[in-house]
DOKOLBA-204538 format. One record per residue (C-alpha): chain; x, y, z; residue number from 1. Coordinates in steps of 0.2 Angstrom, whole numbers, plus 5000, padded with zeros to 4 digits. Layout:
<zamars>
(zamar 'A', (X, Y, Z), NUM);
...
</zamars>
This chain:
<zamars>
(zamar 'A', (4889, 4922, 4749), 1);
(zamar 'A', (4870, 4919, 4754), 2);
(zamar 'A', (4857, 4927, 4744), 3);
(zamar 'A', (4838, 4928, 4750), 4);
(zamar 'A', (4836, 4907, 4755), 5);
(zamar 'A', (4851, 4902, 4744), 6);
(zamar 'A', (4870, 4896, 4747), 7);
(zamar 'A', (4884, 4900, 4735), 8);
(zamar 'A', (4894, 4883, 4733), 9);
(zamar 'A', (4907, 4877, 4723), 10);
(zamar 'A', (4912, 4861, 4714), 11);
(zamar 'A', (4923, 4852, 4726), 12);
(zamar 'A', (4926, 4838, 4717), 13);
(zamar 'A', (4919, 4821, 4708), 14);
(zamar 'A', (4920, 4805, 4718), 15);
(zamar 'A', (4912, 4787, 4713), 16);
(zamar 'A', (4899, 4780, 4725), 17);
(zamar 'A', (4909, 4764, 4733), 18);
(zamar 'A', (4893, 4754, 4730), 19);
(zamar 'A', (4886, 4756, 4715), 20);
(zamar 'A', (4901, 4764, 4706), 21);
(zamar 'A', (4889, 4778, 4701), 22);
(zamar 'A', (4899, 4797, 4701), 23);
(zamar 'A', (4894, 4810, 4714), 24);
(zamar 'A', (4897, 4828, 4712), 25);
(zamar 'A', (4901, 4836, 4728), 26);
(zamar 'A', (4898, 4853, 4729), 27);
(zamar 'A', (4905, 4865, 4744), 28);
(zamar 'A', (4900, 4880, 4754), 29);
(zamar 'A', (4916, 4889, 4756), 30);
(zamar 'A', (4910, 4899, 4768), 31);
(zamar 'A', (4903, 4885, 4782), 32);
(zamar 'A', (4912, 4869, 4773), 33);
(zamar 'A', (4897, 4860, 4772), 34);
(zamar 'A', (4897, 4847, 4759), 35);
(zamar 'A', (4882, 4842, 4746), 36);
(zamar 'A', (4883, 4825, 4737), 37);
(zamar 'A', (4873, 4822, 4722), 38);
(zamar 'A', (4873, 4808, 4713), 39);
(zamar 'A', (4874, 4811, 4693), 40);
(zamar 'A', (4877, 4801, 4676), 41);
(zamar 'A', (4893, 4795, 4669), 42);
(zamar 'A', (4892, 4806, 4653), 43);
(zamar 'A', (4887, 4822, 4664), 44);
(zamar 'A', (4902, 4819, 4677), 45);
(zamar 'A', (4913, 4817, 4662), 46);
(zamar 'A', (4909, 4834, 4656), 47);
(zamar 'A', (4911, 4842, 4672), 48);
(zamar 'A', (4929, 4833, 4674), 49);
(zamar 'A', (4935, 4839, 4657), 50);
(zamar 'A', (4929, 4856, 4661), 51);
(zamar 'A', (4936, 4856, 4681), 52);
(zamar 'A', (4953, 4848, 4672), 53);
(zamar 'A', (4954, 4861, 4658), 54);
(zamar 'A', (4953, 4847, 4645), 55);
(zamar 'A', (4945, 4855, 4627), 56);
(zamar 'A', (4936, 4841, 4617), 57);
(zamar 'A', (4939, 4842, 4599), 58);
(zamar 'A', (4921, 4846, 4595), 59);
(zamar 'A', (4909, 4854, 4607), 60);
(zamar 'A', (4900, 4844, 4620), 61);
(zamar 'A', (4881, 4845, 4621), 62);
(zamar 'A', (4886, 4857, 4639), 63);
(zamar 'A', (4896, 4869, 4625), 64);
(zamar 'A', (4884, 4868, 4612), 65);
(zamar 'A', (4872, 4877, 4626), 66);
(zamar 'A', (4883, 4888, 4632), 67);
(zamar 'A', (4888, 4894, 4613), 68);
(zamar 'A', (4869, 4895, 4609), 69);
(zamar 'A', (4867, 4906, 4624), 70);
(zamar 'A', (4882, 4916, 4619), 71);
(zamar 'A', (4876, 4915, 4602), 72);
(zamar 'A', (4861, 4925, 4608), 73);
(zamar 'A', (4868, 4937, 4620), 74);
(zamar 'A', (4859, 4930, 4634), 75);
(zamar 'A', (4869, 4928, 4651), 76);
(zamar 'A', (4867, 4913, 4663), 77);
(zamar 'A', (4866, 4924, 4678), 78);
(zamar 'A', (4868, 4907, 4690), 79);
(zamar 'A', (4861, 4890, 4692), 80);
(zamar 'A', (4851, 4884, 4707), 81);
(zamar 'A', (4848, 4869, 4715), 82);
(zamar 'A', (4830, 4872, 4721), 83);
(zamar 'A', (4824, 4857, 4727), 84);
(zamar 'A', (4824, 4838, 4735), 85);
(zamar 'A', (4809, 4827, 4731), 86);
(zamar 'A', (4809, 4809, 4733), 87);
(zamar 'A', (4828, 4811, 4735), 88);
(zamar 'A', (4829, 4818, 4718), 89);
(zamar 'A', (4836, 4836, 4716), 90);
(zamar 'A', (4828, 4849, 4704), 91);
(zamar 'A', (4839, 4864, 4698), 92);
(zamar 'A', (4836, 4879, 4687), 93);
(zamar 'A', (4846, 4889, 4675), 94);
(zamar 'A', (4842, 4908, 4677), 95);
(zamar 'A', (4848, 4918, 4664), 96);
(zamar 'A', (4845, 4937, 4658), 97);
(zamar 'A', (4840, 4940, 4637), 98);
(zamar 'A', (4838, 4957, 4633), 99);
(zamar 'A', (4830, 4967, 4649), 100);
(zamar 'A', (4821, 4952, 4654), 101);
(zamar 'A', (4825, 4937, 4666), 102);
(zamar 'A', (4820, 4918, 4663), 103);
(zamar 'A', (4823, 4903, 4670), 104);
(zamar 'A', (4822, 4885, 4665), 105);
(zamar 'A', (4821, 4869, 4673), 106);
(zamar 'A', (4837, 4858, 4672), 107);
(zamar 'A', (4844, 4843, 4680), 108);
(zamar 'A', (4857, 4848, 4693), 109);
(zamar 'A', (4870, 4838, 4684), 110);
(zamar 'A', (4866, 4849, 4667), 111);
(zamar 'A', (4865, 4865, 4677), 112);
(zamar 'A', (4882, 4863, 4685), 113);
(zamar 'A', (4890, 4858, 4669), 114);
(zamar 'A', (4885, 4875, 4660), 115);
(zamar 'A', (4888, 4885, 4676), 116);
(zamar 'A', (4907, 4877, 4675), 117);
(zamar 'A', (4907, 4884, 4657), 118);
(zamar 'A', (4898, 4899, 4657), 119);
(zamar 'A', (4908, 4906, 4674), 120);
(zamar 'A', (4892, 4905, 4683), 121);
(zamar 'A', (4888, 4905, 4701), 122);
(zamar 'A', (4880, 4889, 4708), 123);
(zamar 'A', (4868, 4893, 4722), 124);
(zamar 'A', (4858, 4879, 4733), 125);
(zamar 'A', (4844, 4883, 4741), 126);
(zamar 'A', (4844, 4883, 4759), 127);
(zamar 'A', (4832, 4870, 4763), 128);
(zamar 'A', (4840, 4857, 4751), 129);
(zamar 'A', (4856, 4861, 4761), 130);
(zamar 'A', (4848, 4857, 4777), 131);
(zamar 'A', (4840, 4841, 4771), 132);
(zamar 'A', (4855, 4833, 4763), 133);
(zamar 'A', (4873, 4842, 4769), 134);
(zamar 'A', (4886, 4833, 4775), 135);
(zamar 'A', (4895, 4841, 4791), 136);
(zamar 'A', (4913, 4844, 4787), 137);
(zamar 'A', (4918, 4843, 4805), 138);
(zamar 'A', (4930, 4828, 4808), 139);
(zamar 'A', (4935, 4824, 4790), 140);
(zamar 'A', (4953, 4825, 4784), 141);
(zamar 'A', (4952, 4828, 4766), 142);
(zamar 'A', (4963, 4843, 4763), 143);
(zamar 'A', (4981, 4841, 4761), 144);
(zamar 'A', (4983, 4821, 4762), 145);
(zamar 'A', (4987, 4812, 4748), 146);
(zamar 'A', (4973, 4806, 4734), 147);
(zamar 'A', (4971, 4788, 4740), 148);
(zamar 'A', (4968, 4792, 4758), 149);
(zamar 'A', (4956, 4804, 4751), 150);
(zamar 'A', (4946, 4791, 4742), 151);
(zamar 'A', (4948, 4780, 4758), 152);
(zamar 'A', (4940, 4795, 4767), 153);
(zamar 'A', (4925, 4796, 4755), 154);
(zamar 'A', (4922, 4777, 4754), 155);
(zamar 'A', (4920, 4779, 4774), 156);
(zamar 'A', (4909, 4795, 4771), 157);
(zamar 'A', (4897, 4790, 4758), 158);
(zamar 'A', (4894, 4774, 4767), 159);
(zamar 'A', (4889, 4781, 4783), 160);
(zamar 'A', (4879, 4795, 4772), 161);
(zamar 'A', (4860, 4791, 4771), 162);
(zamar 'A', (4852, 4800, 4757), 163);
(zamar 'A', (4837, 4809, 4762), 164);
(zamar 'A', (4822, 4798, 4755), 165);
(zamar 'A', (4832, 4782, 4754), 166);
(zamar 'A', (4841, 4776, 4738), 167);
(zamar 'A', (4848, 4789, 4728), 168);
(zamar 'A', (4842, 4793, 4709), 169);
(zamar 'A', (4853, 4797, 4697), 170);
(zamar 'A', (4850, 4816, 4693), 171);
</zamars>
């Protein structure tokens, strides 16, 4: 689904940068298969992984707390958006409805994605961001193989990938 300059994406998987051993969340446009890697911090990767695997923490993590606060205020997290890419740093926004007013707050993409997974909200990426940094899925063999083969494939992909602006920054 696209919406005026944005493409809806899903969390495809989490991987490790083979050089720096830093986590990367991979978003995927299900329509085209385009992949968008975003380098994130270890704590945000853990929060995303826990939700993807259905693990419930004994006590709320920060993203659970934020989701509970929205719910307690009867605010609806309508969507999160990766809105820009400047000097190889991604910027995001959380769009929410409180009463009859729409609001937007700035966020790191990793936090916005972790919240979206908890709130059941869609994730959108601005088309200009996607064009700057997507990985073309043609020729990739990531579906249906064994986990070790997939990890080797990702290592090769990321070694060849040249993030826009040079060195990556954690988002």
